[in-house]
C-alpha positions in Angstrom: 0.0 0.0 0.0 1.5 3.3 -1.0 1.9 6.4 1.2 -0.7 8.3 -0.8 -3.4 5.7 -0.3 -2.7 5.5 3.5 -2.8 9.3 3.7 -6.1 9.4 1.8 -7.6 6.7 4.1 -6.6 8.7 7.2 -8.0 11.9 5.7 -11.3 10.2 4.9 -11.5 8.7 8.5 -10.8 12.2 10.1 -13.5 13.7 7.8 -16.0 11.1 8.8 -15.2 11.6 12.5 -15.7 15.3 12.0 -19.2 14.8 10.5 -20.3 12.8 13.6 -19.3 15.5 16.1 -22.3 17.0 17.9 -22.2 20.7 18.6 -21.9 21.7 22.3 -25.2 23.0 23.8 -24.2 26.2 25.4 -27.0 28.5 24.5 -28.1 29.1 28.1 -24.8 28.2 29.9 -23.0 30.9 31.9 -19.2 30.6 32.2 -17.2 33.4 33.8 -13.7 34.1 34.9 -13.4 36.7 37.6 -16.9 38.1 37.1 -19.9 37.2 39.3 -22.8 35.3 37.7 -26.2 36.7 38.7 -29.4 34.8 38.0 -32.3 37.2 38.4 -35.5 36.3 40.3 -37.6 35.4 37.2 -34.6 34.2 35.1 -33.1 30.8 34.5 -29.9 29.4 33.0 -28.7 25.9 32.3 -25.2 25.5 33.8 -23.2 28.0 35.8 -19.4 27.6 35.9 -17.3 30.3 37.6 -13.6 30.6 38.2 -12.4 33.1 40.8 -15.9 34.5 41.2 -19.3 33.8 42.8 -22.7 32.7 41.6 -25.8 34.4 43.1 -29.0 32.4 42.3 -32.3 34.3 42.8 -34.1 32.4 40.0 -33.4 28.9 38.7 -30.3 27.0 37.5 -31.6 24.0 35.5 -28.2 22.2 35.3 -25.0 22.2 37.5 -23.4 25.0 39.4 -19.6 24.7 39.6 -17.4 27.3 41.3 -13.7 27.4 41.9 -12.4 29.9 44.4 -15.7 31.7 45.0 -19.1 31.3 46.7 -22.5 30.2 45.8 -25.5 31.9 47.3 -28.9 30.4 46.5 -32.1 32.2 47.1 -34.0 30.3 44.4 -33.5 26.8 43.2 -31.1 24.6 41.4 -32.3 21.5 39.5 -29.0 19.6 39.6 -25.7 19.6 41.5 -23.8 22.3 43.3 -20.0 21.9 43.5 -17.6 24.4 45.1 -13.9 24.3 45.6 -12.4 26.7 48.1 -15.6 28.7 48.8 -18.9 28.6 50.6 -22.4 27.5 49.8 -25.2 29.5 51.4 -28.8 28.3 50.8 -31.3 30.8 52.1 -34.7 29.9 53.6 -37.1 28.0 51.5 -34.6 27.1 48.7 -34.0 23.8 47.0 -31.1 22.0 45.5 -32.5 19.0 43.6 -29.4 16.7 43.6 -26.1 16.8 45.4 -23.9 19.4 47.1 -20.2 18.9 47.2 -17.8 21.4 48.9 -14.0 21.2 49.3 -12.3 23.6 51.8 -15.4 25.6 52.6 -18.6 25.9 54.5 -22.1 24.8 53.6 -25.0 26.7 55.3 -28.7 25.7 54.9 -31.4 28.1 56.0 -34.9 27.3 57.3 -36.8 24.8 55.2 -33.9 24.5 52.7 -33.7 21.1 51.0 -31.0 19.1 49.3 -32.5 16.2 47.3 -29.7 13.8 47.5 -26.2 13.6 49.1 -24.1 16.3 50.8 -20.3 16.0 50.9 -18.2 18.6 52.7 -14.5 17.9 52.7 -12.3 19.9 55.0 -15.0 22.3 55.9 -18.1 22.7 58.0 -21.9 22.1 57.6 -24.4 24.3 59.3 -28.1 23.4 59.0 -31.2 25.0 60.4 -33.5 22.7 62.4 -36.1 22.6 59.5 -33.5 22.0 56.7 -33.5 18.6 55.1 -31.0 16.5 53.3 -32.5 13.6 51.2 -29.5 11.4 51.0 -26.2 10.8 52.9 -24.4 13.5 54.8 -20.5 13.3 54.8 -18.6 15.9 56.6 -14.8 15.8 57.1 -13.7 18.7 59.2 -10.8 20.9 58.2 -8.7 19.8 61.2 -8.3 16.5 59.5 -6.3 18.2 56.7 -4.8 21.2 58.3 -3.2 19.6 61.4 -1.1 17.0 59.5 -0.3 19.6 56.8 1.0 22.0 59.4 3.0 19.3 61.2 4.7 18.3 57.9 5.4 22.0 57.0 6.9 22.7 60.4 8.9 19.5 60.2 10.4 20.5 56.8 11.1 24.0 58.1 13.0 22.8 61.2 15.0 20.2 59.1 16.0 22.9 56.6 16.8 25.3 59.4 19.1 22.8 61.1 20.9 21.7 57.9 21.5 25.4 57.0 22.8 26.1 60.5 25.2 23.2 60.4 26.5 24.2 57.0 27.0 27.8 58.3 28.9 26.5 61.3 31.2 24.4 59.1 31.8 27.4 56.8 32.6 29.7 59.7 35.1 27.1 61.2 37.1 27.3 57.9 37.8 31.0 58.5 
């Protein structure tokens, strides 16, 4: 088989794969970097993704809400998951989150009559719920102490080892003079 025939076959294969690609559905998705996403009271969006910013939901988020280094404040409803890394989730009174809430290194606060349809996972943070708040599935909370205490012990250990090694090198260098 010649090089030209192989190249033609690869080109046709790539063209066929290109024809089968479905376009991304992003007509009502909001993606921001450094700018807060606001969902108005009578408004709705599909997905909200935010980097270094916050999401304030007064209306409805029909899909997922994902935030990195920011906060989520819900005063309406979300129809799917809420995921936050290094930030807080605040669900006001009478709000609903249909599926899961996942939070890493932050706080989750549920107001009066706030509901989470499925599971809640809070890793290295805290969960504060009102008496009337409900969580439909499992509740997993790993406090921040579980991460920060071993982390600080390791950092201090490395610091003191480096400090001692540098001190001994300095002493050896000074003995030479």
